[in-house]
N, C-alpha and C positions, 0 to 999 in steps of 0.2 A: 245438505241437499245434494243428491247425486245428479250428475249430468244425464241428460236424456240420451239413450242409446239407440243406434240404428236397429231396425227390426231384423236386418240380415245378420246381425251379430248375435241374435237370440238363440238359445238352446230349445225354446218352445214352451208349451204349456203342459201341465200334468195330463196324463192320459186317463181314460175312464177307469174308475174303481180305485184310484190311488190318490191319497191326500198328501200333497207336497207343499211344504212351507219352508221358511227360513227362520232359524232360531237366532235372534239378535243377541247383543252382548250380554244382557242380563236375563236371557231366557225367554223373552217374549216371542211368541210365534206369530209370523206375519204371512199372509197368503196373497196380498194384493200389491203392497209396496213395502220396501225395506231392504236391508242387507244383513246377511248372516250365514250361518252354516245351513246347507240344504238338509232337511230331515223329511222323512216320508213314512207313511203308514198305510196298511191295506192288506188284503188277503194274499197278495203275491210276495210279501216281504218274508225273508228267511226266518227260521226259528232260532238260528244261531250257527256259530262255527263248530265244525266237528271236533270234539274233544278239546275245545279251547274256551273254557268258561270265562276266563278273564277278558279275552278279546270280545266275547259275546256281550259281557256286561258293559264294556266300553262303548260298543256300537249300538246296542239296543237299550234305550233308557226311557222309562215311562211310556212304553208303547211306540216309540219313534225310533226309526233307523237313522243313525247319524252317518252321513256320507263322507264327511271330511272335506267337502267342497264348499267354498265361499261363493255366494251368488247375490246379484241384485235382482229384486223383483220390481218391475215397473208395469202397472196396470195388469198384473197377473201373468206377465211374460218373464221368463227366467233368463238371466244373463250370467254365465259362469265367469267369475273373477279369477280364482286361483284355488289351489289346494291350501288348506290351513297350514300344513307343515311347511309350505313354501313361502309363507308370509315372513318378511324380514322386518325386524324391529330395530330401527336405527334412531338413536336419540329420542326414544319414546314414541316415534312415529312409525306407523305400520305401512309397509311397502309391499305390494304384490310383485313377485318376481316376474310374472307374466307381463305386467305393464312395462317393466324395464326391458324385457326381451323384445316386446313389440316395437319399442322405440329404437332398439339397435337394428331391427330389420328395416328401418327407414333408409339405411345406407344400401344402395343397390348392390354392393359387392358382398353383403352378408347373406350367406345361405342358411346357416344355423347358428343359434346362440343359446347359451345356458347361463343363468344367473342364480347365485346363492348368497346367503349371508355368512360371513366368517367372523369369529370373535374379534372384538375391538375394545381395548381398554378405555378408549375415550368415548365411543358412541354405543357400546354394547354389541353392535354388529355393524360391519361394513359390507358394502356391496361389491362383489367381484364377478366378472363375466368372462366367459370363454366363447370365442366366435370362430366359425369356419367360413372361409371365403368361397365364392363360386369359382369353378374352374376357369383359369385364365384371367381372373379379376385380381386387382391389387388395392389394398387400403391399409393404412396404419391405424393403430389403436386411437390416436388422436383424431383422425378423420372420422372414425366410427362414433367416437364420443361427441364430436361436434354435430354430426347428423342427428344423433339422439336428442341433443339439447335443442337443435333447430326444430325438431318435430313437436316440441312443447314439454318434454320431460324436464322437471325441475332439477337444478344442480344438486340438491340434497338427495335425489333419487338416482343420480348418475353413478355408474360404477367407479370406484376409486382406482380400479385396474381392469384392463381388458387384455386378455391373452389371446393370441391367434394360434389355432391348432389345425392340423390337417383333417381331423375327424373328431366326433364326440362319441363317447361310449354310450351304449344303450342297454336297457334291461331285457328280460326274457320276452317281453311283448313288444319290443321295438321302440319304446319311449326313451327319450334322452335321459340319461342318469346324471342329474345336475351335480350332485356332490362328488361323484366319481370323476366328472369332467375337471372340476377345479382341483381335486386332490391329486389327480394324475399329473396335472400341470405343475403342481408344487413339488412332486417327487422328481420330475424331470429337471426342474430348476436346481434342486438339491444335488442331483447327479452332475449337472453341468458345473456347479460351483466346485464340487469335489475334483472335477477334471481340470480345473484351473481356467475356465472360460467365462469370466464374469461379464463379458460384453453381451452375452446372450440373455443375461438376467435383467436387463434394463427395459423399461417400457415407458412410453410417454405418460401413462396414467399412474405411475408410482414413483417413489423417491429413490433414485439410484439403485434400482434393482432390489427394492425392499422385499424381504422374505415374507411369503404368504403365511399367515397364521394357520394352524390346523383347521381343516374344514369340519363343520359340525356334522354329527351323525344324522341320517334321515330318520332313525328310529328313536326319536325323543319321547320321553314319557308323555302319555296323553294328558296328565295333569298340567304339564307346562303348556300344552297346546291350548287347553281350555281357558287359560288366563289371557290369551291374546285378544286384543280388540281388533275388529275388522277394519281394514284400511278404507279411508274415504278418498273420493276422487278429488 
């Protein structure tokens, strides 16, 4: 059972002429209550990607356009949870990166944050975060982590490491590039290690400057995405 959401968090209701639903874990389509991938159908939906038959086949299935967004529907109102590709699977549990980022923002010094999953031999994936502080503000990784836990984030969902950076990379349309943020931090740490400055590699949220595993690619096969279960609140 999902928690009731505030109406001001809502993305809205479907507009006239468009049938919008969510496809739950086993393919059931729901239009009133449920959680799953947002799919839609109607006369305004595209016919396909130009000269990209494989992408078209992945996006358009059985007459429904698959958006790649996970949403809750409550009484017909849609609440966006996260992108499917940004769902982190840790110990068999599904964690929305957006949920973790919102918890990090509970510290008043955090201006921006990016969270991704990185490979873990023990848990499958671990949660790593990169944060940018507001100008003139100061906070340690331990203080940001404590604020996230105080906001109600479970310890299992809390990042195993939080790195502080002056800025986060963005894609062509201005959105934060999560994977590039963490990968750039890893490369800088490797360069610092080569320069013989191990003190800069330590963080309150890792073990003695533990080296960050390679970040996963954002362009994972769609087949692996479809096997994911949608995270519960």
